[in-house]
Every structure is written in structure tokens, then in C-alpha cells.
KOLTI-815233 format. One line per 2 residues: number of its first residue (from 1); their letters; for each residue z, x, y of N, C-alpha, C. Coordinates in Angstrom, 2 decimals. Atoms other than C-alpha are relative to their C-alpha. Example, Ala and Ser with C-alpha at 12.3 -4.5 7.8 and 13.67 -1.06 7.14 Angstrom:
BEGIN
1> as> 0.00,0.89,-1.19,7.80,12.30,-4.50,0.00,0.90,1.20  -0.06,-0.82,-1.19,7.14,13.67,-1.06,0.73,-0.77,1.09
This chain:
BEGIN
1> xx> -0.06,0.77,-1.25,-0.05,0.04,0.07,-0.03,1.03,0.94  0.04,-0.88,-1.04,-0.96,1.25,3.30,0.55,-0.57,1.17
3> xx> -0.13,0.84,-1.25,0.87,0.42,6.67,-0.68,0.64,1.02  0.71,-0.59,-1.09,-0.39,0.97,10.03,0.81,0.00,1.08
5> xx> -1.22,-0.26,-1.06,2.88,1.21,12.17,0.83,0.22,-0.70  -1.05,-0.20,0.15,5.75,3.07,11.98,0.88,0.52,1.09
7> xx> -1.10,-0.28,-1.05,8.80,3.53,14.00,1.09,0.69,-0.45  -0.77,-1.05,0.26,11.16,6.31,14.11,1.11,0.08,1.21
9> xx> -1.00,-0.46,-0.82,14.42,7.07,15.94,0.31,1.44,-0.01  0.05,-1.31,0.29,14.31,10.95,16.43,1.24,0.31,0.84
11> xx> -0.99,-1.31,-0.64,17.39,13.56,17.25,-0.64,0.71,0.97  0.79,-0.87,-1.31,16.88,15.65,20.10,-0.62,1.34,-0.77
13> xx> 0.74,-0.95,0.52,15.90,18.53,17.66,-1.23,-0.33,-0.70  1.14,0.56,0.39,13.41,16.13,16.08,-1.12,0.10,0.89
15> xx> 0.82,0.21,-1.28,12.08,15.50,19.44,-0.79,1.24,0.57  0.72,-1.32,-0.36,11.63,19.35,20.21,-1.07,0.40,-0.98
17> xx> 1.24,-0.27,0.73,9.73,19.88,17.07,-1.28,-0.87,0.03  1.06,0.61,-0.09,7.60,17.13,17.50,-0.99,0.65,1.13
19> xx> 0.64,-0.74,-1.14,6.83,18.38,20.92,-0.97,1.29,0.12  0.77,-1.14,0.26,5.83,21.30,19.88,-1.46,-0.20,-1.07
21> xx> 1.31,0.33,1.04,3.50,20.11,17.03,-1.01,-0.62,0.89  1.20,0.89,-0.55,1.55,17.59,19.38,-0.58,0.79,1.19
23> xx> 0.46,-0.82,-0.54,0.89,20.47,21.49,-1.31,0.68,-0.23  1.16,-0.73,0.42,-1.83,21.54,19.42,-1.25,-0.92,0.21
25> xx> 1.13,0.57,-0.96,-5.44,20.87,21.09,-0.51,-1.01,-1.10  0.78,1.35,0.86,-6.56,18.22,18.12,0.91,-1.19,0.18
27> xx> -0.82,1.17,-0.02,-3.99,16.00,19.43,-0.68,-0.28,1.58  0.37,0.54,-1.64,-5.72,14.13,22.79,0.94,-0.84,0.87
29> xx> -1.20,0.46,-0.63,-3.31,13.33,25.50,-0.65,-1.63,0.35  0.34,1.47,-0.55,-2.98,9.69,26.50,0.81,-0.35,0.97
31> xx> -0.98,0.46,-1.11,-1.57,7.92,29.45,0.83,-1.27,-0.62  -0.83,1.07,0.41,1.20,5.51,28.17,1.20,0.33,0.82
33> xx> -1.06,0.21,-0.67,4.02,4.50,30.45,1.61,0.34,-1.01  -1.52,-0.23,0.47,7.92,5.68,29.61,-0.31,0.90,-1.25
35> xx> -0.19,-1.08,1.05,6.73,8.28,27.21,0.18,1.47,0.34  -0.22,-1.31,-0.47,7.61,11.94,26.77,-1.20,0.88,-0.64
37> xx> 1.45,-0.23,0.38,3.99,12.38,25.08,-0.55,-1.06,-0.70  0.63,0.81,0.61,1.65,10.26,24.10,-1.70,0.65,-0.37
39> xx> 1.41,-0.76,0.52,-1.66,11.83,21.98,-0.69,-1.18,-1.17  0.69,0.72,1.14,-4.09,10.31,19.61,-1.01,1.00,-0.79
41> xx> 0.84,-0.70,0.87,-6.25,11.82,16.86,-0.79,-1.29,-0.89  0.98,1.17,0.47,-9.05,9.60,14.99,0.72,-0.79,-0.81
43> xx> -0.64,1.21,0.88,-7.58,6.35,13.64,1.60,0.27,0.28  -1.78,-0.50,-0.12,-3.66,7.40,14.88,0.13,0.13,1.40
45> xx> -0.66,-0.16,-1.08,-1.85,6.72,18.00,1.48,0.57,-0.13  -1.03,-0.72,0.20,1.05,8.91,18.45,1.04,-0.20,1.34
47> xx> -0.42,0.21,-0.95,3.56,7.81,20.91,1.73,0.56,0.39  -1.59,-0.48,-0.04,7.14,9.61,21.75,0.66,-0.36,1.12
49> xx> -0.62,0.65,-1.21,9.32,7.59,24.25,1.08,0.65,0.35  -1.18,-0.54,-0.73,11.84,8.82,26.54,1.43,-0.34,-0.72
51> xx> -1.14,0.59,0.77,14.32,7.00,24.52,0.41,0.84,-1.49  0.17,-0.46,1.33,13.60,8.99,21.49,-0.57,-0.71,-1.55
53> xx> 0.40,0.98,0.98,11.82,6.18,19.83,-1.59,0.62,-0.14  1.22,-0.31,0.32,8.66,7.48,17.97,-0.74,-1.18,-0.60
55> xx> 0.58,1.00,0.20,5.95,5.05,17.63,-1.40,0.38,-0.71  1.15,-0.37,0.66,2.85,5.89,15.01,-0.62,-1.36,-0.68
57> xx> 0.71,1.06,0.07,0.08,3.41,14.90,-1.62,0.11,-0.52  1.23,-0.04,0.42,-3.39,3.03,13.20,-0.37,0.02,-1.40
59> xx> -0.08,-0.06,1.37,-5.12,3.22,10.16,-0.21,1.27,-0.62  -0.47,-1.38,0.31,-4.51,6.97,9.75,1.31,0.08,-0.05
61> xx> -1.51,-0.42,-0.30,-0.88,6.50,10.51,0.80,0.25,-1.10  -0.60,-0.16,1.46,0.48,6.34,6.92,-0.20,1.72,-0.32
63> xx> 0.45,-1.17,0.36,-1.35,9.64,6.14,0.66,1.02,1.06  -0.36,-1.04,-0.94,-0.15,11.53,9.19,1.64,0.09,-0.27
65> xx> -2.03,0.07,0.26,3.72,10.43,8.69,-0.02,0.71,-1.49  -0.21,-0.13,1.10,3.34,11.36,5.11,0.03,1.43,-0.09
67> xx> 0.34,-1.63,0.23,1.44,14.88,5.36,0.43,0.77,1.32  -0.31,-0.93,-1.37,2.67,16.01,9.15,1.32,-0.68,0.17
69> xx> -1.26,0.43,-0.60,5.41,14.06,10.24,1.42,0.23,-0.83  -1.16,-0.28,0.53,7.76,14.15,7.38,0.21,1.43,-0.23
71> xx> -0.51,-1.15,0.33,7.42,17.56,6.36,0.54,1.13,0.98  -0.09,-1.51,-0.96,7.05,19.52,9.60,1.47,-0.59,1.23
73> xx> -0.92,0.86,-0.86,9.65,16.69,11.66,1.34,-0.33,-0.50  -1.11,0.83,0.67,11.76,14.57,9.58,0.63,1.13,-1.06
75> xx> -0.46,-0.56,1.06,12.03,17.05,6.68,0.76,-0.83,-1.05  -0.36,0.82,1.05,12.55,14.38,4.21,-1.56,-0.92,-0.05
77> xx> 1.08,1.03,0.13,9.91,12.28,2.55,0.62,-1.37,-0.47  -0.27,1.53,-0.09,10.42,8.54,2.87,-1.14,-0.84,-0.31
79> xx> 1.58,1.18,0.29,6.59,6.67,2.64,0.01,0.16,-1.19  0.56,-0.18,0.88,5.96,5.89,-0.57,1.41,0.23,-1.36
81> xx> -1.38,-0.23,0.86,9.65,6.70,-2.15,0.68,-1.04,0.47  -1.05,0.91,-0.46,11.24,3.64,-0.85,0.97,-0.91,-1.20
83> xx> -0.89,0.75,1.20,12.40,2.21,-4.41,1.24,1.32,-0.49  -0.86,-1.29,0.30,13.97,5.91,-4.93,1.26,-0.33,0.85
85> xx> -1.11,-0.14,-1.03,15.95,5.65,-1.45,0.88,-1.50,0.03  -0.86,0.99,-0.25,16.88,2.18,-1.72,-0.53,-1.06,-1.22
87> xx> 0.40,0.46,1.07,16.39,0.77,-5.21,0.39,-1.64,-0.17  -0.25,1.13,0.02,18.28,-2.18,-4.72,-0.95,-1.18,0.77
89> xx> 0.93,0.71,-0.58,15.56,-3.38,-2.24,-1.08,-0.95,-1.17  0.99,0.65,0.96,13.39,-4.08,-5.35,0.38,-1.05,-1.01
91> xx> -0.35,1.07,1.25,15.66,-6.10,-7.56,0.36,-1.60,0.90  0.01,1.41,-0.61,16.02,-9.89,-7.22,1.25,0.10,1.00
93> xx> -1.02,0.41,-0.97,18.09,-10.84,-4.23,-0.60,-0.68,0.96  0.58,0.62,-1.33,17.62,-12.77,-0.90,0.52,0.59,1.09
95> xx> -0.39,-0.60,-1.36,17.79,-11.92,2.83,0.22,-1.03,0.53  -0.26,1.04,-1.36,19.36,-13.98,5.81,-0.04,0.63,1.25
97> xx> -0.21,-0.69,-1.44,18.78,-13.56,9.20,-0.07,-1.10,0.97  -0.19,0.95,-0.52,18.97,-15.57,12.09,-0.83,0.35,1.50
99> xx> 0.93,-0.10,-1.17,16.79,-16.25,15.64,0.58,-0.79,1.18  0.11,0.79,-1.06,17.67,-17.55,19.10,1.86,-0.02,0.11
101> xx> -1.23,0.07,-0.58,21.49,-16.53,19.17,0.43,0.61,1.18  -0.07,-0.49,-1.85,20.97,-14.59,22.50,-1.10,-0.73,0.88
103> xx> 0.95,0.50,-0.97,18.79,-17.02,23.83,0.73,-1.28,0.43  -0.92,1.02,-0.47,20.27,-19.61,26.14,-0.90,-1.53,-0.32
105> xx> 0.99,1.28,0.30,17.32,-22.42,25.66,0.06,0.30,-1.61  0.40,0.23,1.47,16.66,-23.71,22.00,1.07,0.12,-0.88
107> xx> -0.93,0.43,1.15,18.24,-24.09,18.81,0.42,1.57,-0.44  0.28,-1.27,0.97,19.64,-21.40,16.48,-0.43,-0.10,-1.23
109> xx> 0.71,0.12,1.42,17.56,-20.85,13.45,0.66,1.09,-0.78  -0.50,-1.06,1.15,18.88,-19.00,10.15,-1.05,-0.37,-1.00
111> xx> 0.62,0.07,1.19,16.76,-18.34,7.41,0.34,0.74,-0.98  -0.25,-0.82,1.16,16.87,-17.16,3.81,-1.30,0.10,-0.80
113> xx> 1.25,-0.23,0.41,14.12,-15.48,1.86,0.34,0.99,-1.17  -0.32,-0.90,1.06,14.09,-14.44,-1.86,-0.90,0.89,-0.31
115> xx> 1.19,-0.90,-0.01,12.32,-11.53,-3.14,0.44,0.64,-1.54  0.08,-1.07,1.45,11.90,-9.50,-6.87,-0.98,1.14,0.36
117> xx> 0.71,-1.08,0.06,10.01,-6.39,-7.32,-1.56,-0.40,0.33  1.36,0.09,-0.28,6.62,-7.85,-7.23,-0.24,-0.56,1.40
119> xx> 0.11,0.74,-1.33,7.21,-10.18,-4.25,0.33,1.32,1.32  -0.48,-1.30,-0.90,8.87,-6.94,-2.24,-1.59,0.65,0.17
121> xx> 1.00,-0.93,-0.40,5.46,-4.89,-3.00,-1.17,-1.02,0.97  0.99,0.69,-0.85,3.21,-7.81,-1.50,0.73,-0.31,1.28
123> xx> -0.17,0.28,-1.37,5.45,-8.50,1.42,-0.24,1.55,0.63  0.20,-1.18,-0.76,4.89,-4.83,2.25,-1.56,0.23,0.17
125> xx> 1.48,-0.23,-0.29,1.05,-5.10,1.82,-0.17,-1.12,1.28  -0.03,0.81,-1.20,1.42,-8.00,4.46,0.42,0.69,1.41
127> xx> -0.43,-0.72,-1.04,2.97,-5.39,6.66,1.38,-0.66,0.55  -1.14,0.50,-0.43,6.36,-7.33,6.86,0.89,1.08,0.21
129> xx> -0.89,-0.72,-0.76,9.01,-5.95,9.16,0.96,-0.54,0.91  -1.09,0.82,-0.91,11.95,-6.89,11.13,-0.76,-0.50,1.37
131> xx> 0.63,0.80,-1.01,10.98,-9.42,13.61,0.18,0.47,1.46  -0.41,-0.67,-1.29,12.48,-7.45,16.46,-1.20,0.80,0.44
133> xx> 0.92,-0.90,-0.23,9.80,-4.98,16.12,-1.52,-0.67,0.29  1.45,0.88,-0.30,6.86,-7.84,16.46,0.25,-0.32,1.36
135> xx> -0.18,0.32,-1.38,6.25,-8.05,20.03,-0.75,-1.42,0.54  0.70,0.93,-0.20,3.80,-10.73,19.88,0.26,-1.35,-0.75
137> xx> -0.05,1.10,0.99,4.64,-14.41,18.84,-1.00,-0.49,-0.84  1.12,0.43,1.09,1.23,-15.13,17.39,0.00,1.12,-1.35
139> xx> 0.03,-0.84,1.09,1.64,-12.18,15.24,1.30,-0.30,-0.94  -1.17,0.59,0.59,5.08,-13.51,14.14,-0.27,-1.40,-0.66
141> xx> 0.72,1.16,0.41,3.73,-16.80,13.79,-1.04,0.12,-1.24  0.77,-0.24,0.84,1.09,-15.65,11.76,0.37,0.63,-1.32
143> xx> -0.61,-0.54,0.95,2.92,-13.51,9.68,0.97,-0.82,-1.07  -1.07,0.90,0.99,5.52,-16.22,8.73,-0.81,-0.92,-0.71
145> xx> 0.48,0.82,0.63,2.85,-18.26,7.66,-0.30,0.38,-1.36  0.49,-0.87,1.43,1.55,-15.71,5.15,1.38,-0.01,-0.70
147> xx> -0.86,-0.22,0.83,4.85,-15.31,3.95,0.88,-1.10,-0.75  -0.19,1.10,0.58,5.57,-18.95,3.46,-0.85,-0.47,-1.14
149> xx> 0.80,0.01,1.27,2.36,-18.86,1.10,0.29,0.41,-0.93  -0.42,-0.73,1.13,3.74,-16.13,-0.66,1.28,-0.42,-0.73
151> xx> -1.03,0.59,0.95,7.06,-17.48,-1.48,0.09,-1.05,-0.24  -0.13,1.42,0.26,6.45,-20.92,-1.55,1.29,-0.48,0.23
153> xx> -1.00,0.70,-0.08,9.57,-22.73,-2.01,1.47,1.20,-0.44  -1.23,-1.02,-0.13,11.80,-19.50,-2.18,0.30,0.67,1.00
155> xx> -0.45,-0.48,-1.52,12.81,-19.43,1.26,0.60,-1.48,0.31  -0.71,1.05,-0.60,14.94,-21.89,3.25,0.57,0.28,1.55
157> xx> -0.08,0.17,-1.90,15.31,-22.66,7.29,1.23,-0.81,0.02  -1.08,0.87,-0.67,18.60,-24.07,8.68,-0.26,0.17,1.64
159> xx> 0.75,0.01,-1.17,17.70,-25.35,12.04,1.28,-0.37,1.03  -1.02,0.71,-0.71,20.80,-26.02,14.63,-0.52,-0.38,1.40
161> xx> 0.48,0.08,-1.62,19.41,-27.68,17.91,1.13,-0.20,0.74  -0.92,-0.38,-1.05,21.23,-27.27,21.16,1.34,-1.09,0.09
163> xx> -1.09,1.14,-0.19,23.33,-30.80,21.30,0.85,0.32,-1.73  -0.63,-0.42,1.03,24.22,-29.89,17.64,0.81,1.23,0.01
165> xx> -0.45,-1.11,-0.52,24.98,-26.36,18.42,1.26,-0.14,0.96  -1.09,-0.09,-0.99,27.10,-27.43,21.49,1.43,-0.76,-0.50
167> xx> -1.53,0.89,0.60,29.41,-30.00,19.31,0.45,1.07,-1.12  -0.56,-0.77,1.03,29.85,-27.49,16.81,0.89,1.23,0.81
169> xx> -0.76,-1.30,-0.78,30.91,-24.66,19.31,1.32,-0.55,0.86  -1.30,0.63,-0.23,33.14,-27.18,20.98,1.26,-0.01,-1.03
171> xx> -1.18,0.20,0.99,35.00,-27.52,17.96,0.64,1.04,-0.61  -0.26,-1.43,0.98,34.78,-23.90,16.39,0.40,0.84,1.06
173> xx> -0.37,-0.96,-0.98,34.81,-21.96,19.48,-0.32,1.47,-0.22  -0.08,-1.35,0.45,33.47,-18.57,17.82,-1.51,-0.27,-0.33
175> xx> 1.10,-0.57,0.50,29.92,-17.54,17.32,-0.31,0.11,-1.63  0.13,-0.52,1.24,30.47,-15.58,14.50,0.18,-1.34,-1.02
177> xx> -0.22,1.19,0.83,31.99,-18.61,12.67,-1.13,-0.93,-0.16  1.06,0.51,0.48,28.93,-20.37,13.24,-1.14,0.41,-0.40
179> xx> 1.03,-0.84,0.80,26.73,-17.61,12.03,0.28,-0.38,-1.38  -0.44,0.04,1.25,28.92,-17.81,8.93,-0.44,-1.33,-0.57
181> xx> 0.62,1.19,0.52,28.33,-21.50,8.61,-1.50,-0.25,-0.50  1.79,-0.13,-0.15,24.44,-21.15,9.40,-0.35,0.67,-1.47
183> xx> 0.34,-0.87,1.23,24.27,-18.37,6.65,0.61,-0.52,-1.13  -0.73,0.95,1.16,26.34,-20.15,4.16,-0.92,-1.33,-0.44
185> xx> 0.89,1.22,0.23,24.16,-23.24,4.41,-1.51,0.34,-0.67  1.15,-0.49,0.11,21.02,-21.18,4.19,-0.19,0.55,-1.59
187> xx> -0.08,-0.39,1.70,22.07,-19.54,0.85,0.23,-0.92,-0.78  0.08,1.32,0.57,23.09,-22.79,-0.32,-1.28,-0.96,-0.51
189> xx> 1.48,0.83,-0.31,19.70,-24.29,0.53,-0.83,0.66,-1.06  0.71,-0.40,0.78,18.05,-21.44,-1.41,0.63,-0.02,-1.25
191> xx> -0.51,0.07,1.33,20.17,-21.54,-4.35,-0.50,-1.15,-0.89  0.58,1.17,0.81,19.09,-24.94,-5.21,-1.35,0.30,-0.60
193> xx> 1.48,-0.52,0.49,15.35,-23.26,-5.69,0.28,0.93,-0.89  -0.06,-1.06,0.67,16.55,-20.23,-6.96,1.22,0.34,-0.43
195> xx> -1.58,-0.15,0.92,19.80,-20.86,-9.04,0.42,1.41,-0.57  -0.58,-1.33,0.69,19.92,-17.45,-10.72,0.06,1.24,1.00
197> xx> -0.18,-1.07,-0.91,19.78,-15.25,-7.46,1.31,0.54,-0.14  -1.45,-0.46,0.07,22.49,-12.78,-8.03,0.65,0.66,1.51
199> xx> -0.39,-0.54,-0.97,22.75,-11.29,-4.56,-0.66,-0.36,1.27  0.70,0.37,-1.53,22.45,-12.18,-0.65,0.62,0.99,0.87
201> xx> 0.04,-1.36,-0.90,21.98,-9.47,2.09,-0.27,-0.62,1.18  0.46,0.01,-1.45,22.47,-9.92,6.02,0.58,1.02,0.67
203> xx> -0.44,-1.03,-0.80,22.94,-7.83,8.83,1.18,-0.29,0.18  -1.41,-0.03,-0.49,26.83,-7.14,9.89,0.05,-0.65,1.08
205> xx> -0.65,0.60,-1.09,28.01,-9.62,12.16,1.69,-0.50,0.33  -1.43,0.10,-0.07,31.36,-10.19,11.19,0.77,-0.30,-1.48
207> xx> -0.58,-0.38,1.67,33.84,-10.03,8.05,-0.86,-1.05,-0.98  0.80,0.87,1.01,32.12,-11.22,4.99,0.67,-1.00,-0.41
209> xx> -0.83,0.80,0.62,34.87,-13.42,3.84,-0.36,-1.39,0.85  0.26,1.19,-0.65,33.75,-15.74,6.81,-1.10,-0.95,-0.72
211> xx> 1.02,0.74,0.72,30.40,-16.65,4.94,0.76,-0.32,-1.43  -0.52,0.20,1.42,32.40,-16.69,1.43,1.01,-1.34,0.13
213> xx> -0.64,1.28,-0.51,34.85,-19.36,3.14,-1.01,-1.25,0.05  0.70,0.90,-0.31,31.83,-21.19,4.30,-0.72,-0.51,-1.20
215> xx> 0.75,0.47,1.23,30.05,-21.51,0.74,0.70,-0.90,-0.70  -0.12,1.02,1.02,30.09,-24.29,-1.45,0.01,0.28,-1.51
217> xx> -0.35,0.11,1.54,30.20,-24.92,-5.32,-1.30,1.15,-0.39  1.09,-0.60,0.65,26.39,-23.25,-5.81,0.15,1.62,0.32
219> xx> -0.03,-1.63,-0.68,27.14,-20.16,-3.61,1.19,0.85,-0.47  -1.57,-1.24,-0.23,31.06,-19.15,-4.52,-0.42,1.11,-1.47
221> xx> 0.11,-0.77,0.93,29.56,-16.99,-7.45,-0.87,1.40,0.56  0.82,-1.13,-0.60,26.86,-14.93,-5.36,0.76,1.07,0.56
223> xx> -0.76,-1.23,-0.50,27.53,-11.49,-4.45,-0.44,0.23,1.27  0.18,-0.04,-1.86,27.53,-11.14,-0.35,0.00,1.35,0.27
225> xx> -0.22,-1.47,-0.49,26.69,-7.78,1.17,-0.58,-0.19,1.66  0.72,-0.22,-1.48,26.31,-7.12,4.96,0.07,1.48,0.33
227> xx> -0.12,-1.21,-0.71,25.33,-4.00,6.48,-0.82,0.24,1.15  0.62,-0.54,-1.17,24.16,-2.55,9.88,-1.64,0.24,-0.12
229> xx> 1.49,-0.11,-0.02,20.42,-2.58,10.35,-0.25,-0.68,-1.43  0.56,1.00,1.39,19.68,-4.96,7.20,-1.44,-0.38,-0.01
231> xx> 1.28,0.70,0.02,16.45,-5.74,8.41,-1.05,1.03,-0.70  0.98,-1.17,0.61,15.06,-2.61,6.90,-0.12,-0.61,-1.44
233> xx> 0.61,0.32,1.38,15.34,-4.40,3.62,-1.26,-1.40,0.04  1.26,1.19,-0.03,12.20,-6.59,2.75,0.46,-1.41,0.23
235> xx> -0.75,0.98,0.19,14.24,-9.49,2.02,0.40,-0.85,1.34  -0.53,0.10,-1.33,15.90,-9.63,5.31,-1.06,-0.10,0.94
237> xx> 0.87,0.05,-1.23,12.99,-8.79,7.41,-0.91,-1.13,-0.24  0.66,1.15,0.35,11.09,-11.63,5.81,0.63,-1.33,0.44
239> xx> -0.65,0.82,-0.44,13.95,-13.81,6.56,-0.14,-0.13,1.85  -0.14,-0.23,-1.12,14.09,-12.48,10.15,-1.37,-0.85,0.57
241> xx> 1.37,0.54,-0.48,10.06,-13.42,10.69,0.03,-1.44,-0.15  0.29,1.60,0.36,10.56,-16.86,9.33,0.92,-0.75,1.01
243> xx> -0.90,0.37,-1.06,13.64,-17.50,11.41,-0.62,-0.07,1.48  0.53,0.10,-1.13,11.84,-16.26,14.30,-1.07,-1.10,0.46
245> xx> 0.80,0.84,-0.29,8.80,-18.43,14.03,0.70,-1.51,0.09  -1.08,1.12,-0.14,11.35,-21.30,13.49,0.25,-0.36,1.35
247> xx> -0.65,0.11,-1.32,12.75,-20.63,16.91,-1.58,-0.18,0.78  1.31,-0.09,-0.96,9.11,-19.90,18.61,-0.27,-1.53,-0.35
249> xx> 0.37,1.18,0.45,8.10,-23.44,16.95,0.74,-1.28,0.73  -0.97,0.88,-0.65,11.11,-25.19,18.02,-0.19,0.10,1.85
251> xx> 0.14,0.22,-1.39,10.68,-23.98,21.73,-1.21,-0.38,0.65  0.97,0.70,-0.21,7.23,-24.98,21.69,-0.04,-1.35,0.24
253> xx> -0.35,1.40,0.14,8.33,-28.43,20.74,0.72,-0.38,1.19  -0.74,0.27,-1.01,10.70,-28.50,23.40,-0.55,-0.19,1.30
255> xx> 0.81,0.13,-1.42,8.60,-27.43,26.38,-1.01,-1.17,0.14  0.70,1.16,-0.06,6.38,-30.20,25.46,0.59,-1.20,-0.01
257> xx> -0.85,1.42,-0.33,9.07,-33.06,25.24,0.36,0.08,1.65  -0.50,0.34,-1.48,10.35,-32.00,28.73,-0.82,0.70,0.78
259> xx> 0.99,-0.10,-1.02,7.12,-31.03,30.26,0.47,1.19,0.99  -0.38,-1.30,-0.73,8.27,-27.38,31.07,-0.27,1.40,-0.79
261> xx> 0.04,-1.43,0.78,7.43,-23.65,29.91,1.64,0.73,-0.08  -1.15,-0.72,0.48,10.71,-22.94,28.32,0.02,1.51,-0.05
263> xx> 0.16,-1.43,0.17,11.34,-19.15,28.69,1.37,0.42,-1.32  -0.97,-0.48,0.95,13.33,-17.11,25.95,1.05,0.97,0.96
265> xx> -1.15,-1.02,-0.45,16.54,-14.82,26.56,0.70,-0.62,0.74  -0.88,0.72,-0.70,19.03,-15.47,29.07,-0.03,1.00,1.35
267> xx> 0.57,-0.74,-1.53,17.31,-13.83,32.56,0.38,-0.84,1.05  -0.09,0.75,-0.91,17.36,-14.74,35.94,-1.00,-0.86,0.08
269> xx> 1.11,0.92,0.67,13.99,-16.38,34.85,0.64,-1.27,-0.62  -0.75,1.38,0.80,15.94,-18.57,32.46,0.66,-0.86,0.89
271> xx> -1.16,0.88,-0.66,18.70,-19.61,35.01,-0.61,-0.63,0.95  0.90,0.76,-0.92,15.98,-20.52,37.68,-0.43,-1.42,-0.52
273> xx> 0.77,1.27,0.68,14.23,-22.80,35.07,1.22,-1.06,-0.23  -0.94,1.02,0.47,17.53,-24.29,33.97,0.56,-0.55,1.20
275> xx> -0.47,0.80,-1.14,18.80,-24.90,37.37,-1.18,-0.94,0.63  0.71,1.17,-0.43,15.42,-26.78,38.29,-0.02,-1.11,-0.67
277> xx> 0.10,1.12,1.04,15.75,-29.01,35.24,1.55,-0.68,0.38  -1.07,0.75,-0.39,19.13,-29.70,36.29,0.32,-1.00,1.24
279> xx> 0.42,0.73,-1.17,18.30,-30.52,39.80,-0.88,-1.22,-0.15  0.87,0.76,0.08,15.61,-32.73,38.56,0.47,-1.34,-1.21
281> xx> -0.13,1.02,1.18,17.10,-34.45,35.19,1.68,-0.10,-0.06  -1.83,0.05,0.08,21.22,-33.81,35.98,0.40,1.13,-0.98
283> xx> -0.54,-1.32,0.91,23.68,-31.55,34.03,-0.10,-0.20,-1.11  -0.14,0.17,1.54,23.55,-33.25,30.86,-1.47,0.41,-0.78
285> xx> 0.97,-0.45,0.78,20.01,-31.98,30.22,0.41,1.28,-0.74  -0.52,-1.18,0.73,21.66,-28.80,29.48,0.11,0.05,-1.44
287> xx> -0.27,0.65,1.03,23.28,-30.39,26.71,-0.79,-0.07,-1.36  1.29,0.24,0.99,19.88,-31.07,25.03,-0.90,1.05,-0.18
289> xx> 0.95,-1.02,-0.23,18.38,-28.02,26.07,0.22,1.46,-0.53  -0.88,-1.53,-0.13,20.76,-25.13,26.07,1.15,0.27,-0.80
291> xx> -1.27,-0.38,0.76,23.82,-23.38,24.33,0.78,0.33,1.23  -0.96,0.29,-1.31,26.29,-24.53,27.10,0.96,1.18,0.05
293> xx> -0.81,-0.75,0.25,28.77,-21.80,26.14,-0.08,1.22,0.73  0.33,-1.00,-0.43,26.86,-19.32,27.81,0.41,0.26,1.40
295> xx> -0.33,-0.01,-1.69,27.93,-18.05,31.30,-1.01,-0.34,0.99  1.17,0.63,-0.31,24.48,-18.86,32.26,0.56,-1.40,0.62
297> xx> -0.21,1.01,-0.32,25.57,-22.28,32.38,1.14,-0.24,1.31  -0.79,0.18,-0.94,28.62,-21.77,34.96,-1.02,0.63,1.37
299> xx> 0.76,-0.47,-1.14,25.92,-20.10,37.26,-1.12,-1.19,0.44  0.79,0.65,-0.32,23.51,-22.71,37.02,0.53,-1.42,0.61
301> xx> -0.63,1.23,-0.87,25.60,-25.95,37.63,0.51,0.52,1.38  -0.49,-0.63,-1.28,27.21,-23.86,40.65,-1.37,-0.19,0.93
303> xx> 0.89,0.03,-0.70,23.86,-23.22,41.82,-0.57,-1.36,0.72  0.53,1.67,0.11,22.83,-27.22,41.76,1.17,-0.81,0.71
305> xx> -1.21,0.85,-0.38,26.34,-28.10,43.28,0.68,-0.75,-1.19  -0.71,0.90,0.95,27.68,-29.26,39.74,1.23,1.05,-0.38
307> xx> -0.87,-0.71,0.47,30.37,-27.86,37.52,0.17,-0.23,-1.67  -0.15,0.57,1.22,31.29,-28.15,33.89,0.91,-1.16,-0.21
309> xx> -0.90,1.51,0.02,33.61,-31.25,34.49,-1.15,-0.88,0.03  1.21,0.96,-0.35,29.85,-32.70,35.24,-0.93,-0.32,-1.12
311> xx> 1.02,0.53,1.12,28.40,-32.39,31.63,0.44,-0.90,-1.04  -0.02,1.23,1.16,28.67,-34.99,29.04,1.17,0.57,-1.08
313> xx> -0.86,-0.56,1.25,31.45,-34.61,26.16,-0.42,0.66,-1.03  0.90,-0.65,1.06,30.32,-32.09,23.83,0.77,-0.31,-1.44
315> x> -0.40,0.06,0.98,32.61,-32.83,21.31,-0.09,-1.25,-0.92
């Protein structure tokens, strides 16, 4: 399987080695913002950013990584040896990830995806990777479509819309506990379709026992693992893309329903759109469209002459 895009975080020594390497005349300089150096060779673009992030893209990217970057800069062989470095990634298991947690508007979406050795190989052929590394919504949507076609009923999606989210937060008062509930529901839903799945993996967001406590009968025997940067696991990466696609679809639907282009994140642009909505439709619109526990809510309401007391009951 050949992948056309690779990303690495290089330490200072690796950056120095790479800079020396790329001064060779066969690398043609390119103009790319925020890079220490940007070059190209036939069918391969190599960008080293000021942050230390290295991005290698193109049809010849895998060959360059395998035969140049790994032996001369990284000093280790990883591409093509994934099963040696992370054998559990190729064993039957499910991955869980979420989208929308940091977005003021829209739902919280949690997805679970099941894989085994054959499915991992096919996911890698599709170029499946952590959705945070996919900059285009259209790419994420198309990849999610391909993942659903490949997995069939071996995936599950849990969507908590803003009104339900706000009710739940008013009752629980803790985002990690809500995430644990959502992860547990996604696990339970997928176990209905793949009852023999022995293991579930997610990114670490809180104590594992939070998920264990939220699991019901079907999930109380499954092995739960959490780890940082779990998105490197193919099942978690697939789940991250499915969750992101679910969030994008929900945002598009919300935009059509309320006649506004609903922005992602929690930026000043988001605050301005929220303030315009409140000015037009009243403070109750935030309960229908936004996660009201964000501090953005206080700023928006104050800007339009309201306060939290003017919100409808959330419980």
C-alpha cells in the first residue's frame, strides 16, 4: 500500500539533519509560508515548518520517506513495519472518537469503528488517518463515505444535538463525564453489531473508569484502553473521520434550517454570528444551536443586552 502524505514532528537535532540534507541541489526551493525550508523533487513536496512539523506529500512521498528520511534523519524504519511496531492495531478491536467538543455551535458526535487485520489493510489503502490532519471538509466527507461502504454495519454513530447536550450538561456539569457516556453508548451500539469484539480504544480524555461505569450489560466485558494520540490507530482514525463527517452534516443541516452559515470553532467570528442570531431570534436560539456552557454564551448575551437568566430552562 502506498500513501501519498506523511507528517512528522521533528526534534531540533532531526530538523538540523534534515536542513543539511535538503540543501542538496537536487531539491528545488519552493515558496511556502511559515516554513524553515520548502523543496520539491519529482512527484514529492517536502515542507519543514517553523513549528518543527514535517509534511511530505506526493506520489513519490513514500519512497522518499522509506529510502531517505528514515535512514538519514529519523534513524528508524516505520513505513511498512506498522504491524511490528503496533501489532494490536491489526487485531480485532474498535476505535472511538468524537467531533464537535470544542465547537460552540452544533452537536457532539461520537463514532465507533470496528477493524481486523484485513480491514486495517483496506483502510490504509484508502489513506485513512486522523481527521484533524484532513483540512478539507469535502475530503473528510468523501473518505467517511468510503469508510462506511467498507465497514458496512461495523460502525456506529451517536449524535447529541445542542438541546440534548445542554440538558445533559445542566444535569452532569462535566464534559468528560458526558464524553464517557457518549463513548459508552457508541461501544454498546457497535457491540450489538459485532458482539465478539474484545477491545475498545479511544484517545485519553479522562479516567477509564468513567466509561466503564457508563457501560451497560453488553459492554461490561470488553477491554477498554485509552492512550494519548490514539488517532494513530486505524480504528480510531476511521472513527474520527466518521465523527467529523457526522458533525459536518449536522452543521450543514442546521445552517439550512436557520438560514445562516454556521461557523465552526469558538472564534470571534462564531461570537458575532451568535450575537446576530440572538438579536434576531432571542436568547433561546442558543439552546437550540449552541453549547451554552461555553464562556462564549456570556459574551454573546452581554453584547446583545441579555444575561444567562434570559435563557430558557436547560434541565
